[in-house]
Backbone and ligand atoms as CSV (ligand in chain L), in Angstrom:
chain,resi,resn,atom,element,x,y,z
A,1,MET,N,N,106.713,114.522,115.675
A,1,MET,CA,C,107.077,115.563,114.663
A,1,MET,C,C,106.635,115.139,113.317
A,2,SER,N,N,105.954,115.912,112.521
A,2,SER,CA,C,105.454,115.632,111.196
A,2,SER,C,C,105.964,116.571,110.267
A,3,ARG,N,N,106.611,116.095,109.204
A,3,ARG,CA,C,107.174,116.928,108.197
A,3,ARG,C,C,106.309,116.741,106.881
A,4,HIS,N,N,106.637,117.610,105.940
A,4,HIS,CA,C,105.822,117.460,104.587
A,4,HIS,C,C,105.944,116.078,104.138
A,5,PRO,N,N,104.786,115.655,103.458
A,5,PRO,CA,C,104.757,114.177,102.926
A,5,PRO,C,C,105.812,113.855,101.898
A,6,GLY,N,N,105.701,113.591,100.730
A,6,GLY,CA,C,106.812,113.373,99.857
A,6,GLY,C,C,107.780,112.421,100.308
A,7,PRO,N,N,108.468,111.778,99.307
A,7,PRO,CA,C,109.468,110.686,99.708
A,7,PRO,C,C,110.563,111.250,100.577
A,8,THR,N,N,110.905,110.395,101.623
A,8,THR,CA,C,111.929,110.826,102.508
A,8,THR,C,C,113.099,109.834,102.478
A,9,ARG,N,N,114.199,110.258,103.038
A,9,ARG,CA,C,115.343,109.320,103.082
A,9,ARG,C,C,114.974,108.075,103.876
A,10,ALA,N,N,114.157,108.222,104.940
A,10,ALA,CA,C,113.735,107.127,105.733
A,10,ALA,C,C,113.023,106.096,104.857
A,11,GLN,N,N,112.152,106.562,104.010
A,11,GLN,CA,C,111.486,105.662,103.074
A,11,GLN,C,C,112.455,104.867,102.181
A,12,HIS,N,N,113.436,105.594,101.605
A,12,HIS,CA,C,114.409,104.973,100.838
A,12,HIS,C,C,115.146,103.797,101.664
A,13,LEU,N,N,115.508,104.173,102.902
A,13,LEU,CA,C,116.203,103.148,103.724
A,13,LEU,C,C,115.227,102.021,103.954
A,14,ALA,N,N,114.009,102.269,104.221
A,14,ALA,CA,C,112.968,101.220,104.505
A,14,ALA,C,C,112.896,100.226,103.346
A,15,VAL,N,N,112.900,100.816,102.164
A,15,VAL,CA,C,112.823,99.936,100.973
A,15,VAL,C,C,113.981,99.075,100.908
A,16,ARG,N,N,115.220,99.628,101.147
A,16,ARG,CA,C,116.493,98.818,101.078
A,16,ARG,C,C,116.439,97.675,102.187
A,17,ILE,N,N,115.948,98.039,103.374
A,17,ILE,CA,C,115.762,97.053,104.467
A,17,ILE,C,C,114.857,95.836,103.966
A,18,LEU,N,N,113.715,96.169,103.355
A,18,LEU,CA,C,112.776,95.210,102.932
A,18,LEU,C,C,113.478,94.336,101.797
A,19,GLY,N,N,114.196,94.945,100.948
A,19,GLY,CA,C,114.860,94.115,99.895
A,19,GLY,C,C,115.907,93.331,100.481
A,20,ARG,N,N,116.645,93.879,101.349
A,20,ARG,CA,C,117.687,93.052,101.980
A,20,ARG,C,C,117.196,91.935,102.815
A,21,THR,N,N,116.107,92.170,103.490
A,21,THR,CA,C,115.468,91.084,104.315
A,21,THR,C,C,115.012,89.924,103.365
A,22,ALA,N,N,114.436,90.314,102.262
A,22,ALA,CA,C,114.005,89.312,101.250
A,22,ALA,C,C,115.198,88.526,100.712
A,23,HIS,N,N,116.281,89.310,100.430
A,23,HIS,CA,C,117.444,88.637,99.995
A,23,HIS,C,C,117.985,87.624,100.996
A,24,HIS,N,N,118.015,88.031,102.259
A,24,HIS,CA,C,118.552,87.264,103.283
A,24,HIS,C,C,117.694,85.867,103.391
A,25,LEU,N,N,116.400,85.979,103.176
A,25,LEU,CA,C,115.513,84.858,103.322
A,25,LEU,C,C,115.668,83.895,102.199
A,26,THR,N,N,116.335,84.311,101.066
A,26,THR,CA,C,116.429,83.417,99.992
A,26,THR,C,C,117.844,82.902,99.840
A,27,THR,N,N,118.738,83.090,100.770
A,27,THR,CA,C,120.088,82.644,100.695
A,27,THR,C,C,120.166,81.135,101.074
A,28,THR,N,N,119.110,80.624,101.651
A,28,THR,CA,C,119.009,79.173,101.902
A,28,THR,C,C,117.841,78.558,101.274
A,29,ASN,N,N,117.761,77.215,101.348
A,29,ASN,CA,C,116.543,76.594,100.799
A,29,ASN,C,C,115.339,76.960,101.499
A,30,PRO,N,N,114.232,76.998,100.858
A,30,PRO,CA,C,112.967,77.391,101.467
A,30,PRO,C,C,112.555,76.571,102.603
A,31,THR,N,N,112.165,77.102,103.703
A,31,THR,CA,C,111.633,76.371,104.858
A,31,THR,C,C,110.290,77.153,105.273
A,32,PRO,N,N,109.486,76.489,106.156
A,32,PRO,CA,C,108.268,77.274,106.621
A,32,PRO,C,C,108.727,78.490,107.372
A,33,MET,N,N,108.088,79.630,107.004
A,33,MET,CA,C,108.499,80.957,107.646
A,33,MET,C,C,108.077,80.977,109.153
A,34,THR,N,N,108.977,81.369,109.942
A,34,THR,CA,C,108.719,81.601,111.333
A,34,THR,C,C,109.015,82.990,111.844
A,35,ASP,N,N,108.428,83.360,112.980
A,35,ASP,CA,C,108.696,84.644,113.578
A,35,ASP,C,C,110.171,84.886,113.800
A,36,GLY,N,N,110.820,83.746,114.252
A,36,GLY,CA,C,112.283,83.892,114.566
A,36,GLY,C,C,113.093,84.194,113.359
A,37,GLN,N,N,112.745,83.584,112.255
A,37,GLN,CA,C,113.485,83.733,110.987
A,37,GLN,C,C,113.276,85.207,110.459
A,38,ARG,N,N,112.046,85.659,110.600
A,38,ARG,CA,C,111.819,86.997,110.219
A,38,ARG,C,C,112.568,88.020,111.059
A,39,THR,N,N,112.589,87.827,112.400
A,39,THR,CA,C,113.370,88.719,113.263
A,39,THR,C,C,114.830,88.766,112.955
A,40,HIS,N,N,115.353,87.482,112.659
A,40,HIS,CA,C,116.735,87.384,112.397
A,40,HIS,C,C,117.093,88.119,111.012
A,41,ALA,N,N,116.295,87.832,110.008
A,41,ALA,CA,C,116.470,88.375,108.669
A,41,ALA,C,C,116.396,89.949,108.735
A,42,LEU,N,N,115.394,90.334,109.407
A,42,LEU,CA,C,115.134,91.738,109.544
A,42,LEU,C,C,116.230,92.476,110.280
A,43,ASN,N,N,116.699,91.925,111.421
A,43,ASN,CA,C,117.826,92.615,112.143
A,43,ASN,C,C,119.091,92.604,111.364
A,44,THR,N,N,119.333,91.521,110.601
A,44,THR,CA,C,120.550,91.437,109.824
A,44,THR,C,C,120.451,92.570,108.678
A,45,ALA,N,N,119.295,92.727,108.079
A,45,ALA,CA,C,119.164,93.708,107.018
A,45,ALA,C,C,119.225,95.070,107.572
A,46,MET,N,N,118.610,95.339,108.786
A,46,MET,CA,C,118.707,96.670,109.419
A,46,MET,C,C,120.123,97.039,109.732
A,47,ASP,N,N,120.937,96.090,110.256
A,47,ASP,CA,C,122.301,96.374,110.672
A,47,ASP,C,C,123.080,96.757,109.365
A,48,HIS,N,N,122.787,96.024,108.294
A,48,HIS,CA,C,123.530,96.289,107.042
A,48,HIS,C,C,123.185,97.550,106.449
A,49,VAL,N,N,121.856,97.870,106.324
A,49,VAL,CA,C,121.392,99.029,105.656
A,49,VAL,C,C,121.638,100.343,106.480
A,50,LEU,N,N,121.478,100.234,107.836
A,50,LEU,CA,C,121.464,101.484,108.613
A,50,LEU,C,C,122.810,101.725,109.181
A,51,HIS,N,N,123.817,100.834,108.834
A,51,HIS,CA,C,125.169,100.963,109.368
A,51,HIS,C,C,125.789,102.324,109.086
A,52,ASP,N,N,125.516,102.829,107.874
A,52,ASP,CA,C,126.160,104.033,107.398
A,52,ASP,C,C,125.245,105.288,107.632
A,53,GLU,N,N,124.027,105.126,108.124
A,53,GLU,CA,C,123.091,106.221,108.368
A,53,GLU,C,C,123.452,107.015,109.664
A,54,PRO,N,N,123.946,108.228,109.533
A,54,PRO,CA,C,124.395,108.918,110.759
A,54,PRO,C,C,123.164,109.453,111.564
A,55,SER,N,N,122.076,109.614,111.040
A,55,SER,CA,C,120.921,110.210,111.853
A,55,SER,C,C,120.169,109.259,112.589
A,56,LYS,N,N,120.174,109.384,113.856
A,56,LYS,CA,C,119.422,108.497,114.767
A,56,LYS,C,C,117.985,108.538,114.417
A,57,PHE,N,N,117.480,109.785,114.138
A,57,PHE,CA,C,116.072,109.933,113.787
A,57,PHE,C,C,115.695,109.231,112.678
A,58,ARG,N,N,116.495,109.218,111.545
A,58,ARG,CA,C,116.218,108.495,110.301
A,58,ARG,C,C,116.321,107.046,110.488
A,59,ARG,N,N,117.310,106.595,111.335
A,59,ARG,CA,C,117.446,105.126,111.585
A,59,ARG,C,C,116.055,104.602,112.249
A,60,SER,N,N,115.617,105.339,113.167
A,60,SER,CA,C,114.422,104.863,113.940
A,60,SER,C,C,113.182,104.961,113.038
A,61,ALA,N,N,113.097,106.050,112.192
A,61,ALA,CA,C,112.071,106.178,111.191
A,61,ALA,C,C,112.079,104.981,110.219
A,62,ALA,N,N,113.184,104.766,109.692
A,62,ALA,CA,C,113.354,103.645,108.722
A,62,ALA,C,C,112.899,102.303,109.293
A,63,ARG,N,N,113.346,102.032,110.579
A,63,ARG,CA,C,112.990,100.783,111.313
A,63,ARG,C,C,111.472,100.711,111.347
A,64,ARG,N,N,110.862,101.865,111.805
A,64,ARG,CA,C,109.454,101.839,111.981
A,64,ARG,C,C,108.762,101.539,110.642
A,65,LEU,N,N,109.160,102.165,109.577
A,65,LEU,CA,C,108.474,101.922,108.304
A,65,LEU,C,C,108.595,100.540,107.836
A,66,ALA,N,N,109.851,100.046,108.015
A,66,ALA,CA,C,110.079,98.641,107.482
A,66,ALA,C,C,109.155,97.663,108.423
A,67,LEU,N,N,109.040,97.926,109.647
A,67,LEU,CA,C,108.217,96.981,110.475
A,67,LEU,C,C,106.788,97.119,110.101
A,68,MET,N,N,106.286,98.313,109.869
A,68,MET,CA,C,104.926,98.569,109.461
A,68,MET,C,C,104.613,97.841,108.194
A,69,ALA,N,N,105.633,97.752,107.325
A,69,ALA,CA,C,105.346,97.210,105.965
A,69,ALA,C,C,105.448,95.723,105.901
A,70,MET,N,N,105.942,95.009,107.006
A,70,MET,CA,C,106.154,93.648,106.986
A,70,MET,C,C,104.801,92.910,106.836
A,71,PRO,N,N,104.715,91.983,105.906
A,71,PRO,CA,C,103.478,91.176,105.693
A,71,PRO,C,C,103.366,90.178,106.854
A,72,PRO,N,N,102.173,89.763,107.129
A,72,PRO,CA,C,101.944,88.717,108.111
A,72,PRO,C,C,102.674,87.432,107.772
A,73,ILE,N,N,103.171,86.676,108.812
A,73,ILE,CA,C,103.981,85.438,108.549
A,73,ILE,C,C,103.126,84.344,108.019
A,74,ALA,N,N,103.446,83.789,106.829
A,74,ALA,CA,C,102.705,82.668,106.201
A,74,ALA,C,C,103.530,82.083,105.155
A,75,GLY,N,N,103.308,80.802,104.820
A,75,GLY,CA,C,104.025,80.126,103.754
A,75,GLY,C,C,105.508,79.869,104.085
A,76,THR,N,N,106.286,79.804,103.033
A,76,THR,CA,C,107.688,79.476,103.193
A,76,THR,C,C,108.509,80.766,103.131
A,77,THR,N,N,109.801,80.604,103.487
A,77,THR,CA,C,110.745,81.775,103.469
A,77,THR,C,C,110.764,82.398,102.012
A,78,ALA,N,N,110.779,81.580,101.052
A,78,ALA,CA,C,110.830,82.028,99.618
A,78,ALA,C,C,109.482,82.865,99.351
A,79,GLU,N,N,108.318,82.352,99.632
A,79,GLU,CA,C,107.092,83.016,99.392
A,79,GLU,C,C,107.056,84.260,100.242
A,80,TYR,N,N,107.579,84.369,101.403
A,80,TYR,CA,C,107.568,85.553,102.230
A,80,TYR,C,C,108.543,86.554,101.602
A,81,ALA,N,N,109.606,86.106,101.043
A,81,ALA,CA,C,110.548,87.025,100.400
A,81,ALA,C,C,109.889,87.603,99.228
A,82,ASP,N,N,109.088,86.845,98.448
A,82,ASP,CA,C,108.357,87.452,97.291
A,82,ASP,C,C,107.453,88.554,97.726
A,83,ARG,N,N,106.698,88.253,98.829
A,83,ARG,CA,C,105.759,89.283,99.381
A,83,ARG,C,C,106.524,90.555,99.889
A,84,LEU,N,N,107.649,90.358,100.405
A,84,LEU,CA,C,108.440,91.409,100.854
A,84,LEU,C,C,108.829,92.337,99.702
A,85,ARG,N,N,109.246,91.693,98.552
A,85,ARG,CA,C,109.661,92.462,97.470
A,85,ARG,C,C,108.479,93.137,96.879
A,86,ALA,N,N,107.331,92.569,96.922
A,86,ALA,CA,C,106.083,93.274,96.378
A,86,ALA,C,C,105.798,94.493,97.209
A,87,VAL,N,N,105.946,94.340,98.545
A,87,VAL,CA,C,105.663,95.465,99.374
A,87,VAL,C,C,106.718,96.602,99.075
A,88,ALA,N,N,107.933,96.193,98.873
A,88,ALA,CA,C,108.950,97.231,98.630
A,88,ALA,C,C,108.663,98.026,97.372
A,89,GLU,N,N,107.952,97.315,96.363
A,89,GLU,CA,C,107.612,97.911,95.130
A,89,GLU,C,C,106.304,98.617,95.141
A,90,ALA,N,N,105.462,98.455,96.223
A,90,ALA,CA,C,104.169,99.005,96.240
A,90,ALA,C,C,104.138,100.493,96.476
A,91,PRO,N,N,103.147,101.163,95.884
A,91,PRO,CA,C,103.038,102.596,96.078
A,91,PRO,C,C,102.699,102.862,97.513
A,92,VAL,N,N,103.026,104.071,97.948
A,92,VAL,CA,C,102.751,104.556,99.319
A,92,VAL,C,C,101.564,105.418,99.338
A,93,CYS,N,N,100.632,105.148,100.315
A,93,CYS,CA,C,99.441,106.040,100.507
A,93,CYS,C,C,99.320,106.193,101.975
A,94,CYS,N,N,99.011,107.387,102.423
A,94,CYS,CA,C,98.814,107.668,103.823
A,94,CYS,C,C,100.013,107.208,104.667
A,95,GLY,N,N,101.233,107.318,104.060
A,95,GLY,CA,C,102.379,107.006,104.865
A,95,GLY,C,C,102.754,105.564,104.980
A,96,ARG,N,N,101.998,104.633,104.259
A,96,ARG,CA,C,102.435,103.308,104.282
A,96,ARG,C,C,102.239,102.633,102.961
A,97,PRO,N,N,102.918,101.484,102.732
A,97,PRO,CA,C,102.699,100.868,101.481
A,97,PRO,C,C,101.220,100.355,101.221
A,98,MET,N,N,100.793,100.450,100.040
A,98,MET,CA,C,99.436,99.954,99.723
A,98,MET,C,C,99.459,98.455,99.580
A,99,ARG,N,N,98.315,97.818,99.886
A,99,ARG,CA,C,98.288,96.324,99.765
A,99,ARG,C,C,97.881,95.930,98.349
A,100,SER,N,N,98.493,94.742,97.931
A,100,SER,CA,C,98.134,94.241,96.667
A,100,SER,C,C,96.933,93.499,96.788
A,101,SER,N,N,95.825,93.775,95.938
A,101,SER,CA,C,94.619,93.089,95.972
A,101,SER,C,C,94.000,92.959,94.622
A,102,ASP,N,N,93.756,91.742,94.166
A,102,ASP,CA,C,93.028,91.609,92.782
A,102,ASP,C,C,93.818,92.328,91.724
A,103,GLY,N,N,95.062,92.357,91.696
A,103,GLY,CA,C,95.777,92.971,90.699
A,103,GLY,C,C,95.922,94.439,90.771
A,104,GLN,N,N,95.469,95.025,91.972
A,104,GLN,CA,C,95.525,96.439,92.107
A,104,GLN,C,C,96.130,96.741,93.504
A,105,TYR,N,N,96.710,97.910,93.649
A,105,TYR,CA,C,97.144,98.281,95.029
A,105,TYR,C,C,96.034,99.094,95.712
A,106,VAL,N,N,95.708,98.691,97.006
A,106,VAL,CA,C,94.663,99.361,97.669
A,106,VAL,C,C,95.164,99.961,99.037
A,107,CYS,N,N,94.805,101.203,99.389
A,107,CYS,CA,C,95.347,101.786,100.673
A,107,CYS,C,C,94.281,101.287,101.717
A,108,GLY,N,N,94.866,100.706,102.808
A,108,GLY,CA,C,94.061,100.169,103.839
A,108,GLY,C,C,93.447,101.320,104.701
A,109,ASN,N,N,93.982,102.520,104.556
A,109,ASN,CA,C,93.483,103.603,105.480
A,109,ASN,C,C,92.416,104.402,104.609
A,110,CYS,N,N,92.731,104.974,103.476
A,110,CYS,CA,C,91.662,105.780,102.758
A,110,CYS,C,C,90.993,105.136,101.735
A,111,GLY,N,N,91.422,103.880,101.406
A,111,GLY,CA,C,90.648,103.123,100.323
A,111,GLY,C,C,91.040,103.536,98.847
A,112,ALA,N,N,92.024,104.394,98.709
A,112,ALA,CA,C,92.447,104.679,97.362
A,112,ALA,C,C,93.153,103.507,96.725
A,113,TRP,N,N,93.042,103.398,95.404
A,113,TRP,CA,C,93.644,102.253,94.697
A,113,TRP,C,C,94.368,102.727,93.419
A,114,VAL,N,N,95.344,101.994,93.091
A,114,VAL,CA,C,96.015,102.219,91.849
A,114,VAL,C,C,96.274,100.933,91.022
A,115,ASP,N,N,96.300,101.082,89.792
A,115,ASP,CA,C,96.627,99.874,88.897
A,115,ASP,C,C,98.147,99.843,88.757
A,116,PRO,N,N,98.872,98.776,89.112
A,116,PRO,CA,C,100.259,98.755,89.117
A,116,PRO,C,C,100.788,98.912,87.664
A,117,GLY,N,N,100.045,98.637,86.653
A,117,GLY,CA,C,100.472,98.831,85.285
A,117,GLY,C,C,100.486,100.328,84.955
A,118,VAL,N,N,99.796,101.148,85.649
A,118,VAL,CA,C,99.743,102.528,85.429
A,118,VAL,C,C,100.755,103.268,86.213
A,119,SER,N,N,100.824,102.879,87.495
A,119,SER,CA,C,101.738,103.586,88.387
A,119,SER,C,C,103.118,102.906,88.472
A,120,GLY,N,N,104.151,103.620,88.115
A,120,GLY,CA,C,105.487,103.011,88.238
A,120,GLY,C,C,106.138,103.483,89.509
A,121,ARG,N,N,105.310,104.109,90.398
A,121,ARG,CA,C,105.924,104.658,91.623
A,121,ARG,C,C,105.897,103.624,92.783
A,122,SER,N,N,106.751,103.869,93.725
A,122,SER,CA,C,106.858,102.848,94.812
A,122,SER,C,C,106.967,103.589,96.157
A,123,LEU,N,N,107.336,102.747,97.135
A,123,LEU,CA,C,107.446,103.299,98.454
A,123,LEU,C,C,108.335,104.541,98.489
A,124,VAL,N,N,109.224,104.705,97.593
A,124,VAL,CA,C,109.993,105.983,97.580
A,124,VAL,C,C,109.406,107.020,96.648
A,125,GLY,N,N,108.268,106.662,96.120
A,125,GLY,CA,C,107.610,107.579,95.161
A,125,GLY,C,C,106.393,108.412,95.633
A,126,SER,N,N,105.212,107.875,95.418
A,126,SER,CA,C,104.015,108.676,95.586
A,126,SER,C,C,103.492,108.766,96.983
A,127,GLU,N,N,102.713,109.770,97.255
A,127,GLU,CA,C,102.085,109.954,98.575
A,127,GLU,C,C,100.755,110.602,98.274
A,128,CYS,N,N,99.630,110.227,99.013
A,128,CYS,CA,C,98.368,110.889,98.718
A,128,CYS,C,C,98.199,112.087,99.618
L,1,ZN,ZN,ZN,95.549,106.525,101.531
């Protein structure tokens, strides 16, 4: 089912999940990032953020958006948390966060780009 583009409540929830996951990863001293740590932090964040969301549809949509936005595992937990926060602040294009590249955000799907200095919009904001 596809609805009109524009920011959705699921995107708001996904942003909160990403921020919460980043927060969870920085509550302890930095260690090398692992798949297990990411899964644990993400599940904890999802439980916390989606606890009060009554719509099953929105819960699963927010989970999917957050998972899609997860950066590949690399570096330490602290570095990973920084990348998560950057993703949470990135503009959305083609229904997913744009990637940060050479000081600009680039859409991996359509190739559109924005200068972060110009666009103050984020995952909860713009859509192409
Ligand atoms: Zn795009």
